[in-house]
N, C-alpha and C positions, 0 to 999 in steps of 0.2 A: 504493500500500500504506500502511496506517495504521501509525504508530509510537506506542509507549507511552513517555511520559517520566515519571519518578518524581522530581519536585522537591517542595519543601516550601513551603507558604504560611506564611512566618514572616518575621522581621525581615531575616535574611540570605538570604531565600528566592529561588528562581528562579520557580517557578510553583506548580501544584497537584499533587494526588496522583492517580495513575491517570487522567491526561488524555490523550486520543488526538488526534494531529495529522491534518489532512486530507492527502490524497494530494498530493504535490508539495512538501510541507514537509520539510526535512531536519533530522536530529537535531543536526547541527553548528550550524545557525542557532538552533535551539530552545534549545541549551545556554546561550545568552547572553541569552535573554528574561528579563524581570522583570515583576512584576505591574504596575508603574507604566507599562510600555509599552502596556498595554491599557486605560488610564484616560484620559478626557478631562480635561485640566487645567482647562478653564473651568468645567464643571459638576460635576467630581469624580464622574462616572458612568462605567460601562463603555462603551467604544467598541464598540458591538454589531456594527457592520459588520466591524471588524477581528477581533473574537473569532470570528465565524462564518467569516471568510475563512481563519483559521489552524487552527481546530479542527473536529473532526467534530460532527455535529448534537447528539448526547447530551452531549458534553463542553462545547460552547458553551452548551447549555441549563443545565447545572450551574453554569457560571461566572456566567452572567448572572442566575441566581437568588440569588446572594450579594449582600447589601445592603452596599454600601461605606461609607455614612455611619456605620454602627455597627461597622465593622471595627476591632478592636484585636488585640494579640498574644493576649489572652485568648480572643477569639472564634476566632482562627485555630487556637489550640491545641485548642479544643473541636471544631472541624471535623476536625482530625487524630484526636483521641481517638475521635470518633463513627464516622468512616469508616475509620480506619486501625487500629482494634483496640488503641489505646494507653490505654484507660480505666484511670485510676489507682485507681479504687475496688476493683479486683480484686487489691489488695495481698495477698500471702500473710500468713497469721496470724503467721508467724515474723518477717516484715518489719515488721508492725505492732508486734509486741512489741519489736523492736530499736529502732525509732524512739522508742517510749515510754521505753525504758531510756536512750537518749542524752540526752534532755532532763531526766531525773531524776538523772543522775549528778552527784555533787558534784565537778565539774571546772570549769575556767574556760570562760566562754561561747565564746571563740575556739576552744577544743578541740572543743566541741559542733558548731560550724559546720564545723570541719575534718573531723570524723567524718561529718557529713551530706554533705559534698562527696565524701568517699571512698565513701560508700554509693551515691551516684549517679554515681560515676566522673567527677566534675566538677572535679577539680583541673587546673591548667594544665600537665600533662605534654605533651611535644612531640607525641606521637601524638594527644592530644585537640585540641591546637591545630591540627594538620594537618586533622583531621576538620572543623574549623570554617572551613576555607578559608584559614588563615594559612600562608604559605610559610615553612617552617622545616625544618632538617635534623633528621630524627627519630631519629638515632642518639644514644644516651646518652653524654654527654661523658666520664663517668668511665671506662667500659670501652671505649668507641669500637667496640663490636661489636654489641650488641643495641639494639633500638628502645626509646626511653624512654617506656614506659607505666607505669601504676600498679603492676601486679604486679612489674615488674622493679625499680622504685625501692625498693619496701618489702619485697620478699621474695627475689628471685632474684639480684640483683647481689651481687658479692662483699662490699662493705661491709655491706650489709643482712644477709647470711648470718652474717658474723662478729659483728655486733652482737647479733643474736638468739641465736646460739649461746653467747655469753659472758654473756648476761643471766641474772639470777636467776629469770626467769620460766620458764626451761627450755622454750622454745617452738621447735619445729622449723619453720623458715620454708618449707621445700619439702615439707612433709608432704602426702601424696596425699589425694585426696577433695575438693579445693576447685577448682572450675573458674573462679573469679574472685576478685579481691581482696575484693570485697564479701562473698562467702560466708565467706572466711577471717577477715576482721575481725569479721563478725557472730558467727561461732562463738565466738571467744575473748572478745568483750565480753559476750555472754550467759552464757558459762560462768563467767567471773570474777565477774560481777554476781550470779549465782545462788549462788555459793559464799561471797562476801564481803559482798554488799550494795552499796548505792549509794555508800558511803564507801570502797570497796575501794582499797587502796593499790596492789595488783597491777594493777587495771584502769587506774589513773592512770599507772603505769609503762608499761603497754602502749601507751597513747595517747602518752605522753611520748617513747617510743622512735620511734614513727612520726613524731612532730613533729620530733624531732631529725634524723632522716633527711631529712625535707623541708626543714628549715632549712639543713642542710648542702648539700643539692642546690642550693638557691637561692643560697647564698653562692658556690658554685662557678660558677653561671651568671652572676651579676651582679657578683661581686667578684673573680672569678678566683682564688679560694682552691683549695687542692689537694683538700680534702674527704677528709682521712684519717680512719681509724677513731678516732683520739684526738679529733679535732674533733667527730665524731658523738657520742662519749661525753660530751664537755664540753657539747654542746648538750642532751643528755638530762639531765645533772645540773642545768643551769640551769633546764630545764623543770620538773623535780621541785621545785626550790627555789621557783620561782614558784607551783607547785601548793600547797606547804605554806603559803606566804604567803596565798594565796587562801583556803585552808581556815581559817586563823587569823582572817582578816578576816570570813569567813562566820560563825564561831562568835561573834565579838564582836557582829556584827549581830543574831544570834539572841538573845543575852543582852540586847542593847539593847532589842529588841522587848519582852521580858518585863519589863524594868525601866523601860520608858518612862514609866510612871505617875509615878515619882518623879524623872524626869529633867527639870530645870528648862528644858532647851532645847526640850522638846516641850510643846505646848499641852495643858492638862489634858483628858483624855478624847478626845484626838485619835485614838489608835489602839486604844482599848478602852473598854468600858462596864462599870462596877461595878454589879451588881444585887443582891448579897447583903446580909445584915444588917451585915456588916463592909465598909467601903469602902476598906480598905487590904490590900495583900498579895495573892498569888496562891496558889491551892490547888495541891497536888501532883498531884491527879487531873486529867490533861489529856486532852481528847477533841476529835477533829476532826469537823466536821460539814459536809456539802455536799449540794447538790441538783443534779439534772439535769432539764432541761425541754425538751420538743419543742413549738415554736411551732405547727406545723401540726396536730398531734393533741391538744395540750394535755396529753399524758401527762407524768407527772413521776415521779421517783424520788428518794429521799433515802437518805443513808448516814451512819453515824457509826462511829468506831473509836477505841479507847483508844490514845494515843500510847505508843511505847516508853518505859519508865521504869525507875528503879532503886528503886522503892518497893514492889515486889511486886504491883502491880496486874495482873490478867490482861488480856491483849491481846484483849479481846472486841470484836466488831463486829456490826453489824446494819443492816438497811435495809428500806424499804417502798416500795410504788408507789401512785400515785393520780393526781389531776388537779390542775392549777393554772392560773391565768390569767396568770401572769408569772413571770419568773426570781426576783424578789425574794420573791414569795409562797412559792416552792419553797424558797428559802434560809431563810426564817423558819420554815417548817414543819420543816426539818431541825434547826434549833437547838432548837425546842420539843420535838421528839421525843427529841433527845439529852439534854435536861435531864430529861424525864420518865423516861427510861431510867436515868439516873444516880440519880435519886431512888428509883426502884424497887429499885436495887441497895443502897440504904441509905447512899449518900454524903451527907455534910453540906456538901461543897464541890465546885466544879468550875471548871476553866479551859477554856473552850470556844473552839476555833479555827474561824474562818470566813474566807473570802476575799471576803465581800460587804461592801464599804464602804457601800453603800446601806442595808443592814440596820442597821449601827451608827448611821448618820446619823438614821434614823427612831427608833431607841431612845433617842437623846440628847435628843429633843424630845418634848413631850407637850402636845396630842395629836400623833400621827404625821403626817408630811407625805403619806404614801401611804395613802389610805383603803382600798385593796384588802387591806392587811395589818393593819388596825387591830385586828381581833378576835384575830389571831394574837399581836400584840404585847401585847395585854391579857392573854392567857393566859400568855405568857412572863413577864410581870411578876408574875402570880399564882403561878407555879411558883417563881420566884426567891425569893419570900418564905420558902420552906421551907429554903433553903440558908443556911449561915453565911457562906460566901464563894462568890460566883458572878460570874465575869468572862467577858465575850465579847470575844475579842481578834481584831483584823483582822490576817491574815497573808497571805503570798504563796500563790499557787495550789499550788505544789509542796509546801506543808506540809499540804495536805488531800487529797493524791492518793489515799490509801486510801479515804477517804469518797467521793471523786469516782468511783472505779472501782465501788464498791458501788452508788452511786446510778444509774449508767448501766446496770448489769446489771439492777437492779430495774425501771427504766423500760422497757428494751428487751424484757425477758422477762415484764413484768407480774407480777412475783413478789415475795414478801417474804423477807427473810433475817433469821432470828431466832436 
């Protein structure tokens, strides 16, 4: 009788997915097989005779068709995704939105990674460790009753409940309707972000609370501390203090970016290009511009959006679709259209944000290094002559995220946004 074994072709794997044994082979013996047992050490190829001896005809054929010299963890994962129905591209729209929000939040990078791990249930809770083959007592140390999994640590254990119920967030940890910690965290992060924006203090407190619970759990595991409610609250307070320090440093960095032209520690023109009639100062009218390009189809999209401001400028945005031969050509087109758009609005000055260092490098020399954008740069220099102040500033990608989203929509849908 044939037996089916479900093992995984991975680093810690036993064998393959949905592979059938030949008659006479026992599951007890198969449980200890590993991929390396069926590979010749000398020539690093499959031991065909051994594979055919232990597996049925179709399974052996499937195994021998796999090319070992090209095998990596990545190819193994592709094999599972293709045949096991685990394709990640089928992310739900809500999941995609959540992932984008995580990376845009103004919080410490370690918190973003922490949220990412919670989203994938990838933290080192005892239940997760046991699933990975690590021998560990799965009972939670604090209550010594329930299994230590993510939902219990962050929602259902007594310390977690008391912390959430005493928090100013007024969140009920055991509220119904959430079948996993992932959906629970996802709901509140998206809710707080939609109400407060990416600088949400409530969102930071939500993450800090989970961070404090996790840090206290680790202190109990590794330092034998008691893990009382007061220690959890102290950890949350320290986390919020670290968050405020991070926000302050981020604001200083942003101010430094804008004042870098007059900073003697930076090389002149290192992070920006002055193109207007005046070569000093920055205009208050700030616009972000970005491009999106598909190498296979050469389709491109561009987007621009007025940055939030305190000067009464309307938060207008727009975008176009077309074709381009390179990323830098798409970025140059985005900046050109943003400048034309500002001029049509009657603006006499503009501070343009771009994440393309290559574009700035080409604007700083004449003639440009990249001949594919020479005509675009010439047109940009022609438009800049109409502005009193015109500066193109190199910024991080997250500072042009609105323009990036617009550009992607225009490229994918082949549509214009006016």
